[in-house]
C-alpha positions as CSV (number, residue, x, y, z in Angstrom):
1,X,-15.8,11.2,-15.4
2,X,-11.9,10.8,-14.6
3,X,-10.8,9.4,-11.7
4,X,-7.6,10.8,-10.1
5,X,-4.0,8.7,-9.7
6,X,-3.5,7.8,-7.9
7,X,-6.6,7.4,-5.6
8,X,-8.7,4.4,-3.7
9,X,-11.6,4.9,-6.3
10,X,-8.9,4.7,-9.4
11,X,-7.2,1.5,-7.3
12,X,-10.6,-0.1,-7.5
13,X,-11.4,0.4,-11.3
14,X,-7.8,-0.7,-12.3
15,X,-9.2,-4.1,-10.0
16,X,-12.5,-4.2,-11.8
17,X,-10.4,-3.5,-15.5
18,X,-8.0,-6.0,-14.4
19,X,-10.3,-9.0,-14.1
20,X,-12.2,-7.7,-17.4
21,X,-9.1,-8.4,-19.3
22,X,-9.3,-12.3,-20.3
23,X,-5.7,-11.6,-22.4
24,X,-4.6,-10.8,-18.8
25,X,-6.3,-14.1,-17.5
26,X,-4.3,-16.2,-20.0
27,X,-1.3,-14.4,-19.6
28,X,-1.5,-14.7,-15.8
29,X,-2.5,-18.4,-15.5
30,X,0.8,-19.4,-14.3
31,X,1.4,-16.4,-11.6
32,X,1.6,-17.7,-8.5
33,X,4.6,-16.0,-6.6
34,X,2.4,-13.9,-4.8
35,X,1.5,-10.2,-4.4
36,X,2.7,-7.2,-6.6
37,X,2.9,-3.2,-5.4
38,X,3.4,-0.2,-7.4
39,X,4.9,2.6,-5.4
40,X,4.6,6.4,-6.5
41,X,6.8,8.4,-4.5
42,X,6.2,11.8,-2.9
43,X,6.0,14.3,-4.9
44,X,4.8,17.9,-3.0
45,X,4.3,19.8,-6.3
46,X,1.4,18.2,-7.4
47,X,0.2,17.1,-3.5
48,X,1.8,14.2,-2.9
49,X,2.9,14.1,0.7
50,X,4.4,10.8,0.8
51,X,5.1,7.9,-1.2
52,X,1.5,5.9,-2.3
53,X,1.2,2.3,-3.0
54,X,-0.4,0.2,-4.4
55,X,-0.8,-3.5,-3.7
56,X,-2.4,-6.1,-5.9
57,X,-3.7,-9.1,-4.6
58,X,-2.6,-11.8,-7.6
59,X,-3.5,-15.0,-8.6
60,X,-3.2,-17.2,-11.7
61,X,-5.0,-14.2,-13.3
62,X,-7.1,-12.7,-11.6
63,X,-6.9,-9.8,-9.0
64,X,-7.6,-10.9,-6.1
65,X,-8.4,-7.4,-4.4
66,X,-6.5,-4.3,-4.6
67,X,-6.1,-1.1,-2.3
68,X,-3.5,1.8,-1.6
69,X,-1.3,1.1,1.0
70,X,1.6,2.9,2.8
71,X,5.4,2.4,1.1
72,X,5.7,0.2,4.4
73,X,3.6,-2.0,3.6
74,X,4.4,-1.7,-0.5
75,X,7.5,-2.8,0.4
76,X,5.6,-6.3,2.3
77,X,4.7,-7.4,-0.7
78,X,7.4,-10.1,-3.2
79,X,7.1,-7.8,-5.8
80,X,7.7,-4.0,-5.4
81,X,8.0,-1.3,-8.4
82,X,8.9,2.0,-7.5
83,X,9.0,5.4,-9.6
84,X,8.2,9.2,-9.7
85,X,4.9,10.2,-11.0
86,X,5.9,11.3,-14.1
87,X,6.9,7.9,-14.5
88,X,3.5,5.6,-13.8
89,X,2.1,8.4,-15.7
90,X,4.7,7.4,-19.2
91,X,3.6,4.0,-18.0
92,X,-0.5,4.2,-18.2
93,X,0.3,6.2,-21.1
94,X,1.8,3.0,-23.0
95,X,5.0,5.4,-23.2
96,X,7.4,3.6,-20.7
97,X,7.1,-0.6,-20.9
98,X,7.0,-1.4,-17.6
99,X,10.0,-4.2,-18.1
100,X,12.1,-1.9,-19.6
101,X,11.8,0.8,-16.9
102,X,13.0,-1.9,-14.3
103,X,16.2,-2.6,-16.9
104,X,16.6,0.8,-17.1
105,X,16.7,2.2,-13.8
106,X,14.0,4.2,-14.6
107,X,12.0,2.1,-12.0
108,X,12.9,0.2,-9.3
109,X,12.4,-3.1,-8.3
110,X,12.1,-5.1,-5.4
111,X,11.6,-9.1,-6.3
112,X,13.6,-11.2,-8.6
113,X,13.8,-10.2,-12.2
114,X,13.7,-13.2,-13.4
115,X,10.3,-13.8,-12.8
116,X,9.0,-11.1,-13.5
117,X,10.5,-11.4,-17.2
118,X,8.8,-14.9,-17.7
119,X,5.6,-12.6,-17.7
120,X,6.1,-10.3,-19.6
121,X,3.0,-10.5,-21.4
122,X,1.1,-10.4,-18.1
123,X,2.8,-7.4,-17.5
124,X,1.6,-6.1,-20.7
125,X,-2.0,-7.0,-19.9
126,X,-1.3,-4.7,-16.5
127,X,-0.3,-2.1,-18.3
128,X,-3.1,-2.3,-20.9
129,X,-5.9,-2.7,-18.0
130,X,-4.7,0.7,-16.5
131,X,-5.1,2.4,-20.5
132,X,-8.7,1.3,-19.6
133,X,-9.5,3.5,-16.4
134,X,-10.3,7.0,-16.9
135,X,-7.5,8.7,-15.3
136,X,-7.1,12.0,-14.2
137,X,-3.3,12.7,-13.2
138,X,-2.6,15.0,-11.2
139,X,-0.2,17.5,-13.2
140,X,-3.0,17.6,-15.5
């Protein structure tokens, strides 16, 4: 059964996928820089009335918790990455590398890019984890 993205059910499955990913545990073992939040911008055509956030409490290769949140709460995270629904869909499908997306301004980063760049493999493994969640995209 596919899980709608974004939704609390999807986020719960994503947390499980992150914690089941041994390569992420290794790549992010030195991550001590705080939470990362992802923001899906509002899209009325898809039924997303307002920006929706995914708050990932990640620390040293473990996702301690993951939950839906408001954009305002997402922006309190040390790293907040925002983008249009289509961009996140491309990231989840591994069509858009999130680091390149931030550098090309396809995704907006609030936080220090220099730290993100040091954890390129961890970022790739977060995307890999997302591919293990059976996702139902709202525009399909």
